N, C-alpha and C positions, 0 to 999 in steps of 0.2 A: 614586473608586475607588481599589480598589489598580495597578496598572500591573504588568501585565508585558512585558519586554519576549522577544519571538521573533524569532530569529535562521536565518534558515534562506538557503538555496543555488538555490532554485526560485521561480520566477514565481510568481503570486498566479494567475494565470490559465493554467497548466501541470494538466496532468487527471493527476493520481499520488495513492497513498493519501496523504505525506503531504501534500497539499495537500490534500486532504477529510480531512482529519482537521483537518486547525489552524484548517476556517472553520468548522470546524464548533463545535469547542471558546468559540472565536471569540464567537460567536453562543449558546452553551448558559452563556458564565463568566460574562457579562452580568446571567444573574439569581442572582450570587451572590456581585455589585457588582463584578467583575475586566475589566477593560479588557486586551483582546490587541494590542498592538501590534507592528508589525516590520517591521525589516531586513530588506531582501532583493537579489535582481539591475536591481532599479530605480533603486537610486540609484545604482550602481555604473558604470561602463565596462563591457561586457560585452562574451563572446563567443559562438558555441556552439562548444562541442566536438567537436575533429574529428573523423569516423565518426558523431557520436553527439548530431547537435544541440538534442537535448530538455533536455539537460544544460547548465549554462549556466557559462560560467572569468568571472569575476569582478576585479579591481582596488579592491579593500574603503580607499581612500583614504579619510581620514578616518574611518572607522567610533567609533573613541574616538570624536571627540568625538561623537558621533550617540549614542552610549549616554552619552557624561553629561549631555547635552541631553536625554533623553530620561527618562533621571532613574525610572530601574524599581523597585516593589521589588521586584523575581526579575527572572534574565535565565535562560530556557531556548534553549537549542543543538542546533539541530535535526538539522542537515545538518553534514558530518566537508568540508566543500568549504572554496574558499577563503576565502567570509565564515564561516564557522564554524570554520575555523582560525586566519584573525584577531580572532577575535572571544575563543577558547579565548586565544588568548597576551596577547592586552589585560587579558582582564579576572582572569588568573595577576598577569600584570606588577603591576597595579592592584589590587590586594587584590581580589576582586568574587567572592564568590562566584555559583555558578550550577549551574544542571544538562545534563543533552545526553538525549541519543533516541536509540536507537538503532533503523531502518523500514529496511536494506537491507544487501544484503549483496551491500556493495562487491568484498571478497577476492573473491568467483565468479563476479560482476561484469565486475568488471578483466579476469580469468583468461578468461574465452569471450570478451568483444570483445577484448582486448591482449593473452594471454601472456603479463598479469604475476604472475611468482610471488605466491603465496595468504598465505607468510607475513611476506614484505615488508608486504602492506597490512594481512595480521593484529596485526603487530607496530608498524604506526604507527596504524590504532584503538583500540589497548591502551593508546597511550601519551596516542594524541588524549582518551581519557574517565578517564583512573588522576586528576584531581583535581576529576570531578563529582561534586556533593555528594549524586547521585541520576542512575542508569544504566536511562532504563525504554525496551525493547521492549516487543515484544506480546503474548510469551507463555513461559506457563513452560518450556513447550519451546526456547528459545529460549535462556530464563535460561540456559538451563544447559547448551544447546549452544558460550554464551558463554563461561561457563565452564570448557567445554573449550577452549576456543582460547586464554584464560589471562588475562581477563577479573577486573578481583580487583574489589574494593568490592560500595554499593550495587548492586543490577540489583534490575531494578524487573518484575515481568511487570506489563503497559500492556492496556487489552484497546479495543479498535471497538464502533464502533452504525451505524443506520441510520437513517434519513430515514422514517419509516413513512407521513409524507405522499405522496415521492412516489414510495416503491415499497412495493408491497401488490399479493395477489393478483384487485384486482378490478378489475385491465389486463387482462387475458386476456381473450382475443373466440379468434371461428373465423375460420380460418387456412386456406389452401385447397396452402399447399407439402407436402412430402410429409411422412407420420412416421419415424422421429421428428425435433422440432425438437434440434437439436445446437448452443448456440449455448456462446460464448465469446469475454470481453469479456477487452481487458488492448492496455498500452500494445505496441505490434509493435514487438518489442527479439530478438534471436538467442538473449538468457539465459533467455524466459519459455516455451521448449521448445513454440514455435507448431507447431512442425512435426511434433508425433505428437498434434497437435489436427487439423490439415489428411488425415493421411494416414490417420484415421480409415475404415475399409474398412464401409463400414456401405450398402450397396445399398439407395436408395430409402429413406434418410435426406434430408436440407436441414442442411448445417451455412454458420451463418452467422458469421464472427468479427467485433467489433466492434471499432473502434481504431485509431488509426494508430504510425507514429513508420518509425522511419533503416531495418527490413526488409519494411517493407508492398511494395516495387516487387517486390525478392525471391519470397515470398512470392504473387503477384499473379501472375507468370510460372511458379513453379512450380506454382500450384495453382488455376487460376483454372477451371479445367471443373470439377475438387469442390467451392469453396466459394466462398458467395456471402460477398460485402464490401462493407461497412458502411457504414466511416468512423467517426470518432467521432460519436458521443451521448449525452448528457447528459440529467438530466431526466426529469423525463417518459416523452420519444422512449427515454431507456438503458431505464428501468425498462421500457417494451414489451413492449422486447425481450428480459425475461429472463420474462414472466409468458405470453411466448407464449412460451417452448421448453419443452420435456417434461427436457429432463438442461440441468446446466447443466456445460460440460467445463472443468477445472483444466487446466493439461498441469501448469505453471511445479510443477519443482522447486528455488527461488532464493529465493521469496518468502520476507517468514516472517509475514506472516498470510494477504492479497489480502483487503480491502473488496467484491473482487464475490463473493464465497458467499459470507456475509452477507448482501448486497443483492442474491442470486436467493432464498434464500434467504425474505426478506423478503417476497416474490413470487412463496410456496409451489413454485419451483422446487429441487428435491435438485441436489450438486453429483459429479457424479465427479472422482474426483482420485488421487495417488497417494498415497502413507502415507508423506506429509516432513512435517519441522515446515510449520506455517500449516495445514494441512490435517485435520491429527488432535489440534490444541486445537477446528478447528472444526466439521468434524464429526461426526457422530453413527450412526451402521453402523446404518442399518435404519428409522433416523426420517428424516434429515435426507440423505440421503449415503450413496458407496459410494467407496472407495479398493482401488484394487489395482495392482498394476505393471504391469496390463495391461489400461488407460485403454477399451476395447469391454467388455471383461466389467465393471467396475465401470461402467460407463454403463445396458447392459442391466440391472444390481443396480436402479437409480435409478426405470428405467418401472414398480416395485410398489408404488413407496411412495405412501404419503396425502399431496395437498399439501396439502390443512389441515393434517396434522401436519409435514408440512416451513416451512410459515410462523410454526405452534401453535411451534416450538424454535427461532426465532429473537426470541423477544418479549426475552431476556435478553443481548442488543447492542445495549444504548443509548448515544447520544451523554451524557448524563447519565451516569451507571455511567463513563463513558472519562474524562469532565472530573475529578467525585470523586479519582478514580487521580492526574489530572493535577495536580489541585489540592490534597493531599493530602502528596504527594513535593515543591513546588514547597521554594526555601531560599532566609534571606532574603540580596539585597547586600553 
């Protein structure tokens, strides 16, 4: 089997889009004779990022030796944190070719959380991805956005997928909750726009927020009388929340894609979102969702949509297609 070395600053048990993507790619790649192995914070001393414990800061001592021992056919650097940075420097110094991916709007994130000027972060990211054989990002919109920030080289739009053995309309059942049922699934952090979801004024509705994160305690304190907080869910339990909602609300303005959107659509639940990168590449207005700068108007528009059409529209999002794009853009070491 050909060996792909995945280098990431994410622990494999974290719940986020990066981990979800590569878990599914690891499974699908085996059918084409590829093995994906990873170097991640498990193998190094690491600590939680101050103020944001889901981000791990590692000291990647011995990384170069680990790369050499892995003897990969391809190297993919998935994140721009300490491990990704060390791998990028080592590969350049040792004339190893590699490709990278851009998953997260870190300039916007760091500005929102720590007030770091975005021009500094974008300068770092341009440098980080400068020597990558390919830079994979989520959509054509993100390709254009990165080019507008001065990224050069080969930028590739890269789709995502849904595991339909888990996410499907058959999980929808009867509920006694007030209607409409509005669900949001997210990492609970400040940059996700979750206050906008919690503040939706819709008498008689039921609002459910699924997820965990550093902003949860503050949200619970502010909105415990308006929102039901159910914690993190995975697998069929998560799919059940999608399927039994009337509308999935995606309030983030800072995501590059939002796998949660297509998971919801696969369950037949339309998506209400702002008209920003991510949603504008996923939502087909009048078919599987609605976009508006007023989230309530977008959610109300979703109520008239056919759940069958919503589910059918999601069938183009497959992990097999995601893998094919990834495979076609690998570069030999």
